[in-house]
A tleap script that builds the chain and sets N, CA, C and O, in Angstrom:
source leaprc.protein.ff14SB
mol = sequence {
  NMET ARG LYS ARG ALA TRP LEU ILE PHE TRP
  PHE SER GLY SER GLY GLY LEU ARG ARG LEU
  GLY LYS VAL LEU HIE LEU SER SER MET THR
  GLY HIE LEU ILE VAL LYS ALA ARG THR THR
  PRO ARG ILE GLY GLU LYS VAL TYR SER GLY
  ASP LEU LYS PRO ILE GLY TYR VAL PHE ASP
  VAL PHE GLY PRO VAL ASP ALA PRO TYR VAL
  ALA VAL LYS PRO LEU ASN SER GLN LEU LYS
  PRO VAL LYS THR LEU PHE LEU LEU GLU SER
  LYS GLY GLY ARG LYS ARG CGLY
}
set mol.1.N position { -20.027 -24.642 31.667 }
set mol.1.CA position { -20.444 -24.365 30.312 }
set mol.1.C position { -19.374 -24.881 29.347 }
set mol.1.O position { -18.183 -24.643 29.549 }
set mol.2.N position { -19.789 -25.561 28.337 }
set mol.2.CA position { -18.874 -26.165 27.371 }
set mol.2.C position { -18.529 -25.182 26.255 }
set mol.2.O position { -19.411 -24.550 25.675 }
set mol.3.N position { -17.228 -25.062 25.961 }
set mol.3.CA position { -16.802 -24.182 24.871 }
set mol.3.C position { -17.016 -24.868 23.544 }
set mol.3.O position { -16.845 -26.081 23.428 }
set mol.4.N position { -17.390 -24.096 22.543 }
set mol.4.CA position { -17.537 -24.628 21.186 }
set mol.4.C position { -16.238 -24.415 20.434 }
set mol.4.O position { -15.661 -23.328 20.463 }
set mol.5.N position { -15.790 -25.443 19.770 }
set mol.5.CA position { -14.593 -25.329 18.932 }
set mol.5.C position { -15.043 -25.224 17.486 }
set mol.5.O position { -15.724 -26.116 16.981 }
set mol.6.N position { -14.679 -24.173 16.835 }
set mol.6.CA position { -15.006 -23.987 15.428 }
set mol.6.C position { -13.787 -24.345 14.612 }
set mol.6.O position { -12.663 -23.990 14.969 }
set mol.7.N position { -14.001 -25.030 13.546 }
set mol.7.CA position { -12.930 -25.353 12.618 }
set mol.7.C position { -13.177 -24.586 11.336 }
set mol.7.O position { -14.322 -24.425 10.914 }
set mol.8.N position { -12.129 -24.121 10.728 }
set mol.8.CA position { -12.256 -23.405 9.464 }
set mol.8.C position { -11.555 -24.213 8.390 }
set mol.8.O position { -10.440 -24.695 8.588 }
set mol.9.N position { -12.215 -24.358 7.254 }
set mol.9.CA position { -11.661 -25.071 6.115 }
set mol.9.C position { -11.642 -24.120 4.933 }
set mol.9.O position { -12.289 -23.073 4.962 }
set mol.10.N position { -10.904 -24.479 3.896 }
set mol.10.CA position { -10.942 -23.699 2.662 }
set mol.10.C position { -10.901 -24.630 1.481 }
set mol.10.O position { -10.412 -25.756 1.573 }
set mol.11.N position { -11.422 -24.148 0.362 }
set mol.11.CA position { -11.355 -24.876 -0.896 }
set mol.11.C position { -10.170 -24.314 -1.654 }
set mol.11.O position { -10.119 -23.116 -1.936 }
set mol.12.N position { -9.218 -25.169 -1.985 }
set mol.12.CA position { -8.081 -24.676 -2.762 }
set mol.12.C position { -8.535 -24.456 -4.195 }
set mol.12.O position { -9.622 -24.886 -4.579 }
set mol.13.N position { -7.717 -23.797 -4.973 }
set mol.13.CA position { -8.050 -23.519 -6.366 }
set mol.13.C position { -8.300 -24.786 -7.159 }
set mol.13.O position { -9.033 -24.765 -8.148 }
set mol.14.N position { -7.691 -25.902 -6.732 }
set mol.14.CA position { -7.885 -27.165 -7.446 }
set mol.14.C position { -9.169 -27.866 -7.016 }
set mol.14.O position { -9.452 -28.965 -7.493 }
set mol.15.N position { -9.943 -27.267 -6.138 }
set mol.15.CA position { -11.216 -27.834 -5.737 }
set mol.15.C position { -11.150 -28.683 -4.486 }
set mol.15.O position { -12.168 -29.238 -4.072 }
set mol.16.N position { -9.971 -28.804 -3.863 }
set mol.16.CA position { -9.841 -29.600 -2.649 }
set mol.16.C position { -10.268 -28.825 -1.419 }
set mol.16.O position { -10.215 -27.595 -1.401 }
set mol.17.N position { -10.689 -29.538 -0.399 }
set mol.17.CA position { -11.104 -28.934 0.860 }
set mol.17.C position { -9.939 -29.030 1.827 }
set mol.17.O position { -9.406 -30.117 2.047 }
set mol.18.N position { -9.535 -27.904 2.411 }
set mol.18.CA position { -8.398 -27.897 3.316 }
set mol.18.C position { -8.781 -27.242 4.631 }
set mol.18.O position { -9.486 -26.233 4.659 }
set mol.19.N position { -8.303 -27.835 5.721 }
set mol.19.CA position { -8.530 -27.253 7.037 }
set mol.19.C position { -7.587 -26.073 7.219 }
set mol.19.O position { -6.378 -26.189 7.016 }
set mol.20.N position { -8.149 -24.951 7.600 }
set mol.20.CA position { -7.333 -23.766 7.828 }
set mol.20.C position { -6.889 -23.685 9.279 }
set mol.20.O position { -5.710 -23.445 9.543 }
set mol.21.N position { -7.802 -23.880 10.231 }
set mol.21.CA position { -7.439 -23.776 11.637 }
set mol.21.C position { -8.649 -23.751 12.543 }
set mol.21.O position { -9.760 -24.083 12.128 }
set mol.22.N position { -8.427 -23.353 13.788 }
set mol.22.CA position { -9.457 -23.378 14.822 }
set mol.22.C position { -9.757 -21.954 15.287 }
set mol.22.O position { -8.840 -21.167 15.524 }
set mol.23.N position { -11.036 -21.631 15.415 }
set mol.23.CA position { -11.433 -20.309 15.907 }
set mol.23.C position { -11.168 -20.255 17.406 }
set mol.23.O position { -11.648 -21.103 18.159 }
set mol.24.N position { -10.403 -19.256 17.835 }
set mol.24.CA position { -10.087 -19.104 19.247 }
set mol.24.C position { -11.163 -18.308 19.979 }
set mol.24.O position { -11.605 -18.702 21.059 }
set mol.25.N position { -11.584 -17.192 19.393 }
set mol.25.CA position { -12.612 -16.371 20.028 }
set mol.25.C position { -13.123 -15.301 19.067 }
set mol.25.O position { -12.598 -15.119 17.969 }
set mol.26.N position { -14.153 -14.608 19.510 }
set mol.26.CA position { -14.705 -13.456 18.799 }
set mol.26.C position { -14.187 -12.216 19.518 }
set mol.26.O position { -14.448 -12.041 20.709 }
set mol.27.N position { -13.467 -11.366 18.821 }
set mol.27.CA position { -12.882 -10.175 19.431 }
set mol.27.C position { -13.978 -9.205 19.862 }
set mol.27.O position { -14.826 -8.817 19.058 }
set mol.28.N position { -13.953 -8.818 21.133 }
set mol.28.CA position { -14.960 -7.875 21.624 }
set mol.28.C position { -14.676 -6.457 21.127 }
set mol.28.O position { -15.586 -5.632 21.057 }
set mol.29.N position { -13.428 -6.172 20.786 }
set mol.29.CA position { -13.069 -4.829 20.331 }
set mol.29.C position { -13.426 -4.607 18.858 }
set mol.29.O position { -14.013 -3.582 18.512 }
set mol.30.N position { -13.075 -5.561 17.992 }
set mol.30.CA position { -13.294 -5.381 16.554 }
set mol.30.C position { -14.467 -6.182 16.014 }
set mol.30.O position { -14.994 -5.860 14.949 }
set mol.31.N position { -14.888 -7.226 16.734 }
set mol.31.CA position { -15.956 -8.094 16.252 }
set mol.31.C position { -15.476 -9.163 15.284 }
set mol.31.O position { -16.294 -9.867 14.692 }
set mol.32.N position { -14.158 -9.299 15.109 }
set mol.32.CA position { -13.602 -10.297 14.200 }
set mol.32.C position { -13.446 -11.645 14.894 }
set mol.32.O position { -13.204 -11.713 16.099 }
set mol.33.N position { -13.589 -12.716 14.113 }
set mol.33.CA position { -13.258 -14.051 14.600 }
set mol.33.C position { -11.745 -14.196 14.518 }
set mol.33.O position { -11.152 -13.899 13.480 }
set mol.34.N position { -11.114 -14.648 15.592 }
set mol.34.CA position { -9.666 -14.841 15.611 }
set mol.34.C position { -9.396 -16.337 15.495 }
set mol.34.O position { -9.890 -17.137 16.289 }
set mol.35.N position { -8.597 -16.700 14.481 }
set mol.35.CA position { -8.357 -18.100 14.131 }
set mol.35.C position { -6.867 -18.407 14.234 }
set mol.35.O position { -6.038 -17.655 13.723 }
set mol.36.N position { -6.528 -19.516 14.896 }
set mol.36.CA position { -5.146 -20.014 14.878 }
set mol.36.C position { -5.028 -20.891 13.649 }
set mol.36.O position { -5.615 -21.972 13.593 }
set mol.37.N position { -4.274 -20.432 12.665 }
set mol.37.CA position { -4.244 -21.075 11.352 }
set mol.37.C position { -3.115 -22.090 11.229 }
set mol.37.O position { -2.049 -21.934 11.825 }
set mol.38.N position { -3.372 -23.135 10.443 }
set mol.38.CA position { -2.336 -24.104 10.073 }
set mol.38.C position { -1.627 -23.667 8.800 }
set mol.38.O position { -0.434 -23.916 8.627 }
set mol.39.N position { -2.360 -23.019 7.918 }
set mol.39.CA position { -1.813 -22.496 6.666 }
set mol.39.C position { -2.242 -21.038 6.536 }
set mol.39.O position { -3.109 -20.577 7.277 }
set mol.40.N position { -1.655 -20.332 5.624 }
set mol.40.CA position { -1.940 -18.909 5.470 }
set mol.40.C position { -2.831 -18.659 4.259 }
set mol.40.O position { -2.423 -18.927 3.129 }
set mol.41.N position { -4.060 -18.141 4.481 }
set mol.41.CA position { -4.943 -17.803 3.358 }
set mol.41.C position { -4.611 -16.416 2.825 }
set mol.41.O position { -3.810 -15.690 3.415 }
set mol.42.N position { -5.222 -16.060 1.722 }
set mol.42.CA position { -5.075 -14.711 1.165 }
set mol.42.C position { -6.067 -13.769 1.838 }
set mol.42.O position { -7.182 -14.167 2.178 }
set mol.43.N position { -5.661 -12.540 2.023 }
set mol.43.CA position { -6.575 -11.529 2.552 }
set mol.43.C position { -7.666 -11.303 1.513 }
set mol.43.O position { -7.384 -11.163 0.323 }
set mol.44.N position { -8.904 -11.269 1.968 }
set mol.44.CA position { -10.036 -11.060 1.072 }
set mol.44.C position { -10.768 -12.335 0.701 }
set mol.44.O position { -11.839 -12.268 0.097 }
set mol.45.N position { -10.221 -13.503 1.044 }
set mol.45.CA position { -10.920 -14.747 0.724 }
set mol.45.C position { -12.223 -14.811 1.510 }
set mol.45.O position { -12.261 -14.458 2.689 }
set mol.46.N position { -13.279 -15.259 0.859 }
set mol.46.CA position { -14.593 -15.330 1.487 }
set mol.46.C position { -14.683 -16.552 2.395 }
set mol.46.O position { -14.109 -17.602 2.109 }
set mol.47.N position { -15.423 -16.389 3.501 }
set mol.47.CA position { -15.601 -17.447 4.491 }
set mol.47.C position { -17.068 -17.848 4.506 }
set mol.47.O position { -17.953 -16.994 4.532 }
set mol.48.N position { -17.319 -19.152 4.488 }
set mol.48.CA position { -18.677 -19.693 4.432 }
set mol.48.C position { -18.911 -20.682 5.559 }
set mol.48.O position { -17.968 -21.260 6.100 }
set mol.49.N position { -20.189 -20.874 5.910 }
set mol.49.CA position { -20.559 -21.907 6.871 }
set mol.49.C position { -20.584 -23.254 6.162 }
set mol.49.O position { -20.364 -23.327 4.953 }
set mol.50.N position { -20.851 -24.314 6.908 }
set mol.50.CA position { -20.885 -25.658 6.340 }
set mol.50.C position { -21.914 -25.827 5.247 }
set mol.50.O position { -21.727 -26.644 4.346 }
set mol.51.N position { -23.009 -25.063 5.307 }
set mol.51.CA position { -24.023 -25.138 4.253 }
set mol.51.C position { -23.788 -24.073 3.173 }
set mol.51.O position { -24.687 -23.754 2.395 }
set mol.52.N position { -22.564 -23.532 3.141 }
set mol.52.CA position { -22.091 -22.557 2.145 }
set mol.52.C position { -22.850 -21.228 2.153 }
set mol.52.O position { -22.987 -20.579 1.116 }
set mol.53.N position { -23.342 -20.828 3.329 }
set mol.53.CA position { -23.893 -19.481 3.492 }
set mol.53.C position { -22.733 -18.554 3.854 }
set mol.53.O position { -21.892 -18.924 4.674 }
set mol.54.N position { -22.668 -17.358 3.264 }
set mol.54.CA position { -21.546 -16.460 3.547 }
set mol.54.C position { -21.522 -16.007 5.002 }
set mol.54.O position { -22.546 -15.599 5.550 }
set mol.55.N position { -20.344 -16.083 5.624 }
set mol.55.CA position { -20.139 -15.666 7.010 }
set mol.55.C position { -19.343 -14.365 7.061 }
set mol.55.O position { -19.667 -13.470 7.842 }
set mol.56.N position { -18.301 -14.256 6.230 }
set mol.56.CA position { -17.432 -13.081 6.237 }
set mol.56.C position { -16.274 -13.279 5.282 }
set mol.56.O position { -16.376 -14.019 4.304 }
set mol.57.N position { -15.155 -12.598 5.583 }
set mol.57.CA position { -13.967 -12.725 4.740 }
set mol.57.C position { -12.709 -12.542 5.587 }
set mol.57.O position { -12.762 -11.995 6.688 }
set mol.58.N position { -11.584 -13.006 5.059 }
set mol.58.CA position { -10.301 -12.874 5.745 }
set mol.58.C position { -9.920 -11.399 5.728 }
set mol.58.O position { -9.724 -10.807 4.667 }
set mol.59.N position { -9.818 -10.818 6.917 }
set mol.59.CA position { -9.520 -9.394 7.049 }
set mol.59.C position { -8.025 -9.142 7.240 }
set mol.59.O position { -7.480 -8.173 6.711 }
set mol.60.N position { -7.364 -10.022 8.004 }
set mol.60.CA position { -5.956 -9.812 8.314 }
set mol.60.C position { -5.296 -11.137 8.658 }
set mol.60.O position { -5.949 -12.060 9.145 }
set mol.61.N position { -3.998 -11.223 8.400 }
set mol.61.CA position { -3.168 -12.354 8.806 }
set mol.61.C position { -2.036 -11.752 9.619 }
set mol.61.O position { -1.360 -10.833 9.156 }
set mol.62.N position { -1.819 -12.263 10.836 }
set mol.62.CA position { -0.811 -11.672 11.710 }
set mol.62.C position { -0.160 -12.744 12.570 }
set mol.62.O position { -0.589 -13.897 12.577 }
set mol.63.N position { 0.878 -12.350 13.292 }
set mol.63.CA position { 1.589 -13.273 14.162 }
set mol.63.C position { 2.818 -13.855 13.487 }
set mol.63.O position { 3.215 -13.406 12.412 }
set mol.64.N position { 3.428 -14.867 14.127 }
set mol.64.CA position { 4.648 -15.457 13.569 }
set mol.64.C position { 4.381 -16.203 12.268 }
set mol.64.O position { 3.283 -16.716 12.051 }
set mol.65.N position { 5.382 -16.259 11.413 }
set mol.65.CA position { 5.243 -16.898 10.105 }
set mol.65.C position { 4.930 -18.384 10.242 }
set mol.65.O position { 4.136 -18.921 9.469 }
set mol.66.N position { 5.545 -19.055 11.217 }
set mol.66.CA position { 5.341 -20.498 11.363 }
set mol.66.C position { 4.061 -20.857 12.112 }
set mol.66.O position { 3.687 -22.029 12.136 }
set mol.67.N position { 3.380 -19.895 12.721 }
set mol.67.CA position { 2.113 -20.148 13.414 }
set mol.67.C position { 1.225 -18.906 13.304 }
set mol.67.O position { 1.025 -18.207 14.297 }
set mol.68.N position { 0.687 -18.618 12.104 }
set mol.68.CA position { -0.070 -17.373 11.905 }
set mol.68.C position { -1.466 -17.414 12.535 }
set mol.68.O position { -2.028 -18.478 12.796 }
set mol.69.N position { -1.989 -16.229 12.764 }
set mol.69.CA position { -3.367 -16.040 13.196 }
set mol.69.C position { -4.095 -15.301 12.080 }
set mol.69.O position { -3.492 -14.539 11.324 }
set mol.70.N position { -5.408 -15.540 11.990 }
set mol.70.CA position { -6.221 -14.924 10.947 }
set mol.70.C position { -7.410 -14.229 11.601 }
set mol.70.O position { -8.063 -14.800 12.475 }
set mol.71.N position { -7.690 -12.998 11.180 }
set mol.71.CA position { -8.880 -12.271 11.615 }
set mol.71.C position { -9.910 -12.368 10.495 }
set mol.71.O position { -9.649 -11.965 9.362 }
set mol.72.N position { -11.087 -12.909 10.825 }
set mol.72.CA position { -12.177 -13.041 9.860 }
set mol.72.C position { -13.241 -12.012 10.219 }
set mol.72.O position { -13.778 -12.030 11.327 }
set mol.73.N position { -13.546 -11.112 9.280 }
set mol.73.CA position { -14.559 -10.078 9.518 }
set mol.73.C position { -15.926 -10.620 9.116 }
set mol.73.O position { -16.147 -10.919 7.943 }
set mol.74.N position { -16.859 -10.754 10.086 }
set mol.74.CA position { -18.205 -11.242 9.761 }
set mol.74.C position { -18.966 -10.241 8.893 }
set mol.74.O position { -18.737 -9.035 8.978 }
set mol.75.N position { -19.873 -10.753 8.058 }
set mol.75.CA position { -20.688 -9.887 7.203 }
set mol.75.C position { -21.724 -9.115 8.001 }
set mol.75.O position { -22.087 -7.999 7.631 }
set mol.76.N position { -22.208 -9.703 9.105 }
set mol.76.CA position { -23.142 -8.981 9.969 }
set mol.76.C position { -22.800 -9.256 11.426 }
set mol.76.O position { -22.073 -10.200 11.733 }
set mol.77.N position { -23.325 -8.431 12.318 }
set mol.77.CA position { -22.999 -8.557 13.739 }
set mol.77.C position { -23.792 -9.666 14.425 }
set mol.77.O position { -23.470 -10.044 15.551 }
set mol.78.N position { -24.809 -10.184 13.774 }
set mol.78.CA position { -25.636 -11.248 14.345 }
set mol.78.C position { -25.088 -12.618 13.949 }
set mol.78.O position { -25.798 -13.423 13.344 }
set mol.79.N position { -23.840 -12.879 14.286 }
set mol.79.CA position { -23.176 -14.123 13.923 }
set mol.79.C position { -23.708 -15.264 14.778 }
set mol.79.O position { -23.612 -15.225 16.005 }
set mol.80.N position { -24.268 -16.276 14.131 }
set mol.80.CA position { -24.765 -17.447 14.842 }
set mol.80.C position { -23.638 -18.464 14.949 }
set mol.80.O position { -22.860 -18.624 14.009 }
set mol.81.N position { -23.538 -19.163 16.102 }
set mol.81.CA position { -22.468 -20.150 16.252 }
set mol.81.C position { -22.586 -21.267 15.217 }
set mol.81.O position { -23.660 -21.832 15.012 }
set mol.82.N position { -21.495 -21.564 14.589 }
set mol.82.CA position { -21.412 -22.680 13.655 }
set mol.82.C position { -20.180 -23.486 14.018 }
set mol.82.O position { -19.219 -22.950 14.568 }
set mol.83.N position { -20.209 -24.770 13.711 }
set mol.83.CA position { -19.085 -25.628 14.071 }
set mol.83.C position { -17.967 -25.576 13.052 }
set mol.83.O position { -16.791 -25.642 13.411 }
set mol.84.N position { -18.323 -25.458 11.786 }
set mol.84.CA position { -17.322 -25.511 10.730 }
set mol.84.C position { -17.498 -24.344 9.773 }
set mol.84.O position { -18.618 -24.020 9.381 }
set mol.85.N position { -16.394 -23.715 9.399 }
set mol.85.CA position { -16.401 -22.646 8.412 }
set mol.85.C position { -15.529 -23.052 7.239 }
set mol.85.O position { -14.622 -23.870 7.394 }
set mol.86.N position { -15.793 -22.492 6.070 }
set mol.86.CA position { -15.058 -22.827 4.859 }
set mol.86.C position { -14.561 -21.560 4.191 }
set mol.86.O position { -15.164 -20.496 4.331 }
set mol.87.N position { -13.463 -21.678 3.466 }
set mol.87.CA position { -12.937 -20.574 2.669 }
set mol.87.C position { -12.920 -20.986 1.215 }
set mol.87.O position { -12.465 -22.080 0.882 }
set mol.88.N position { -13.407 -20.128 0.353 }
set mol.88.CA position { -13.293 -20.334 -1.087 }
set mol.88.C position { -12.260 -19.347 -1.591 }
set mol.88.O position { -12.416 -18.138 -1.419 }
set mol.89.N position { -11.212 -19.849 -2.208 }
set mol.89.CA position { -10.166 -18.971 -2.707 }
set mol.89.C position { -10.729 -17.992 -3.719 }
set mol.89.O position { -11.450 -18.381 -4.638 }
set mol.90.N position { -10.398 -16.720 -3.548 }
set mol.90.CA position { -10.853 -15.725 -4.518 }
set mol.90.C position { -10.023 -15.852 -5.781 }
set mol.90.O position { -8.865 -16.268 -5.738 }
set mol.91.N position { -10.617 -15.494 -6.890 }
set mol.91.CA position { -9.910 -15.579 -8.159 }
set mol.91.C position { -9.304 -14.239 -8.517 }
set mol.91.O position { -9.000 -13.967 -9.678 }
set mol.92.N position { -9.131 -13.393 -7.491 }
set mol.92.CA position { -8.568 -12.073 -7.717 }
set mol.92.C position { -7.093 -12.144 -8.038 }
set mol.92.O position { -6.547 -13.221 -8.276 }
set mol.93.N position { -6.486 -11.053 -8.043 }
set mol.93.CA position { -5.074 -10.961 -8.349 }
set mol.93.C position { -4.773 -9.592 -8.904 }
set mol.93.O position { -5.615 -8.695 -8.861 }
set mol.94.N position { -3.625 -9.438 -9.402 }
set mol.94.CA position { -3.221 -8.153 -9.946 }
set mol.94.C position { -3.906 -7.908 -11.279 }
set mol.94.O position { -3.860 -8.743 -12.183 }
set mol.95.N position { -4.534 -6.762 -11.383 }
set mol.95.CA position { -5.197 -6.404 -12.640 }
set mol.95.C position { -4.232 -5.598 -13.480 }
set mol.95.O position { -3.590 -4.668 -12.993 }
set mol.96.N position { -4.139 -5.951 -14.710 }
set mol.96.CA position { -3.230 -5.244 -15.617 }
set mol.96.C position { -4.027 -4.569 -16.720 }
set mol.96.O position { -5.129 -4.995 -17.065 }
set mol.97.N position { -3.459 -3.529 -17.255 }
set mol.97.CA position { -4.092 -2.944 -18.416 }
set mol.97.C position { -4.432 -1.563 -18.215 }
set mol.97.O position { -4.979 -0.925 -19.114 }
savepdb mol mol.pdb
quit
């Protein structure tokens, strides 16, 4: 049986598309997608499929600083295999006032 390699990309704030990393597996304990990341996204950034349908969001970033891992929490448990995922940077931040 052939393994599927999923790639995750993100859109930077400047509108560029950036590769985040490769999905290693779906955690049987938490149901999160575990990604070996090349860069570190913000927690809470939304994750989309190649056709920009929402898949989930960045739940956690863990591991060594120079080679982080990312946990992506799917929006539903019926996650269909996709080859490429995308991240759109959230415009959140510290609220003042």
